[in-house]
C-alpha positions as CSV (number, residue, x, y, z in Angstrom):
1,S,92.2,142.4,167.0
2,T,91.6,141.8,170.3
3,L,88.7,144.3,169.7
4,T,86.9,142.5,167.2
5,K,87.3,139.4,168.9
6,A,85.2,140.5,171.9
7,A,83.0,142.0,169.2
8,I,82.2,138.4,167.7
9,F,81.8,137.3,171.7
10,G,79.1,140.2,171.9
11,A,77.7,139.4,169.0
12,D,77.8,142.5,168.0
13,A,78.3,143.1,164.0
14,N,81.1,146.2,164.6
15,W,82.6,146.4,160.9
16,G,84.6,149.6,162.8
17,R,86.3,147.4,164.4
18,V,87.3,145.3,161.9
19,L,88.7,148.1,159.4
20,C,90.7,149.0,162.7
21,A,91.9,146.1,163.0
22,M,93.3,145.9,159.1
23,G,94.6,149.3,160.1
24,Y,96.7,148.1,162.6
25,S,97.9,145.8,160.3
26,G,100.1,148.7,158.3
27,E,99.5,147.4,155.4
28,E,98.1,150.3,153.0
29,F,94.8,150.3,151.7
30,D,91.5,152.5,150.8
31,P,89.5,151.9,153.6
32,D,86.6,153.9,151.1
33,K,86.6,150.8,148.7
34,V,86.2,147.9,152.1
35,T,82.8,146.0,151.7
36,V,82.2,143.8,154.8
37,R,80.2,140.9,155.9
38,F,80.0,138.2,158.1
39,A,78.6,134.8,157.6
40,S,78.2,131.6,159.4
41,A,75.7,128.6,159.7
42,A,72.7,130.6,160.4
43,G,73.2,132.7,156.8
44,E,74.9,135.9,156.4
45,V,74.6,139.4,156.2
46,Q,76.5,142.5,154.8
47,V,77.5,145.5,157.1
48,C,79.6,147.8,155.4
49,A,79.9,148.8,151.6
50,Q,82.5,151.1,150.0
51,G,83.5,152.1,153.9
52,R,80.4,152.8,155.0
53,G,77.6,151.1,156.9
54,L,74.9,149.9,155.7
55,D,70.7,149.5,157.0
56,F,71.2,145.3,158.0
57,D,69.0,143.1,160.3
58,E,70.3,143.1,164.2
59,D,68.7,140.1,164.7
60,L,70.2,137.9,161.9
61,A,73.5,139.2,162.4
62,K,72.8,138.1,165.9
63,K,72.1,134.4,164.9
64,I,74.8,134.7,162.8
65,L,77.7,135.7,165.1
66,T,76.3,133.8,167.8
67,E,77.0,130.4,165.8
68,H,80.3,128.6,166.6
69,D,82.5,129.3,163.5
70,V,82.1,133.3,162.2
71,E,83.3,134.4,159.2
72,I,84.5,137.7,158.8
73,D,84.9,138.2,154.6
74,I,86.6,141.1,153.3
75,T,87.0,142.9,149.9
76,M,89.0,145.7,149.6
77,E,88.7,145.6,145.9
78,E,92.5,146.5,145.1
79,G,93.6,143.8,143.3
80,A,93.4,140.2,142.7
81,A,95.2,138.4,145.2
82,S,93.6,137.0,148.3
83,C,94.3,135.0,151.0
84,T,92.5,133.2,154.6
85,C,93.3,133.4,158.1
86,W,92.4,132.2,160.9
87,G,91.8,133.6,164.1
88,C,90.2,132.4,168.0
89,D,87.5,133.8,170.4
90,I,88.5,135.7,172.9
91,T,85.8,135.0,176.2
92,Y,85.7,135.3,179.5
93,D,87.0,131.5,180.2
94,Y,89.8,132.2,177.4
95,I,90.6,135.3,179.7
96,K,90.2,133.2,183.2
97,I,92.3,130.3,182.1
98,N,95.2,132.2,180.2
99,G,95.0,134.7,183.5
100,D,95.1,132.2,186.4
101,Y,98.6,130.5,185.5
102,R,102.1,131.5,186.0
103,T,104.7,130.4,183.5
């Protein structure tokens, strides 16, 4: 989700954008069971539990989200399967590089 990437770029621990992106996937899940945690070399912070926002340390979240590599850990509580997905950031430079040329 571009909105999720923009939140990470802006160091905004916006768990709502993560759940929204999950909904865009088309897969069925119960948002009331979802837990979201952001992690990086700077630590980790849980921002959502069972589909509800949690109070969390905004300063810590910003430190976590400004690291080079950021993980968005999602627990769905709907089975034993797991997966890993890789993504890239969306930054001013990314937009400039990909918007300045024509094919």
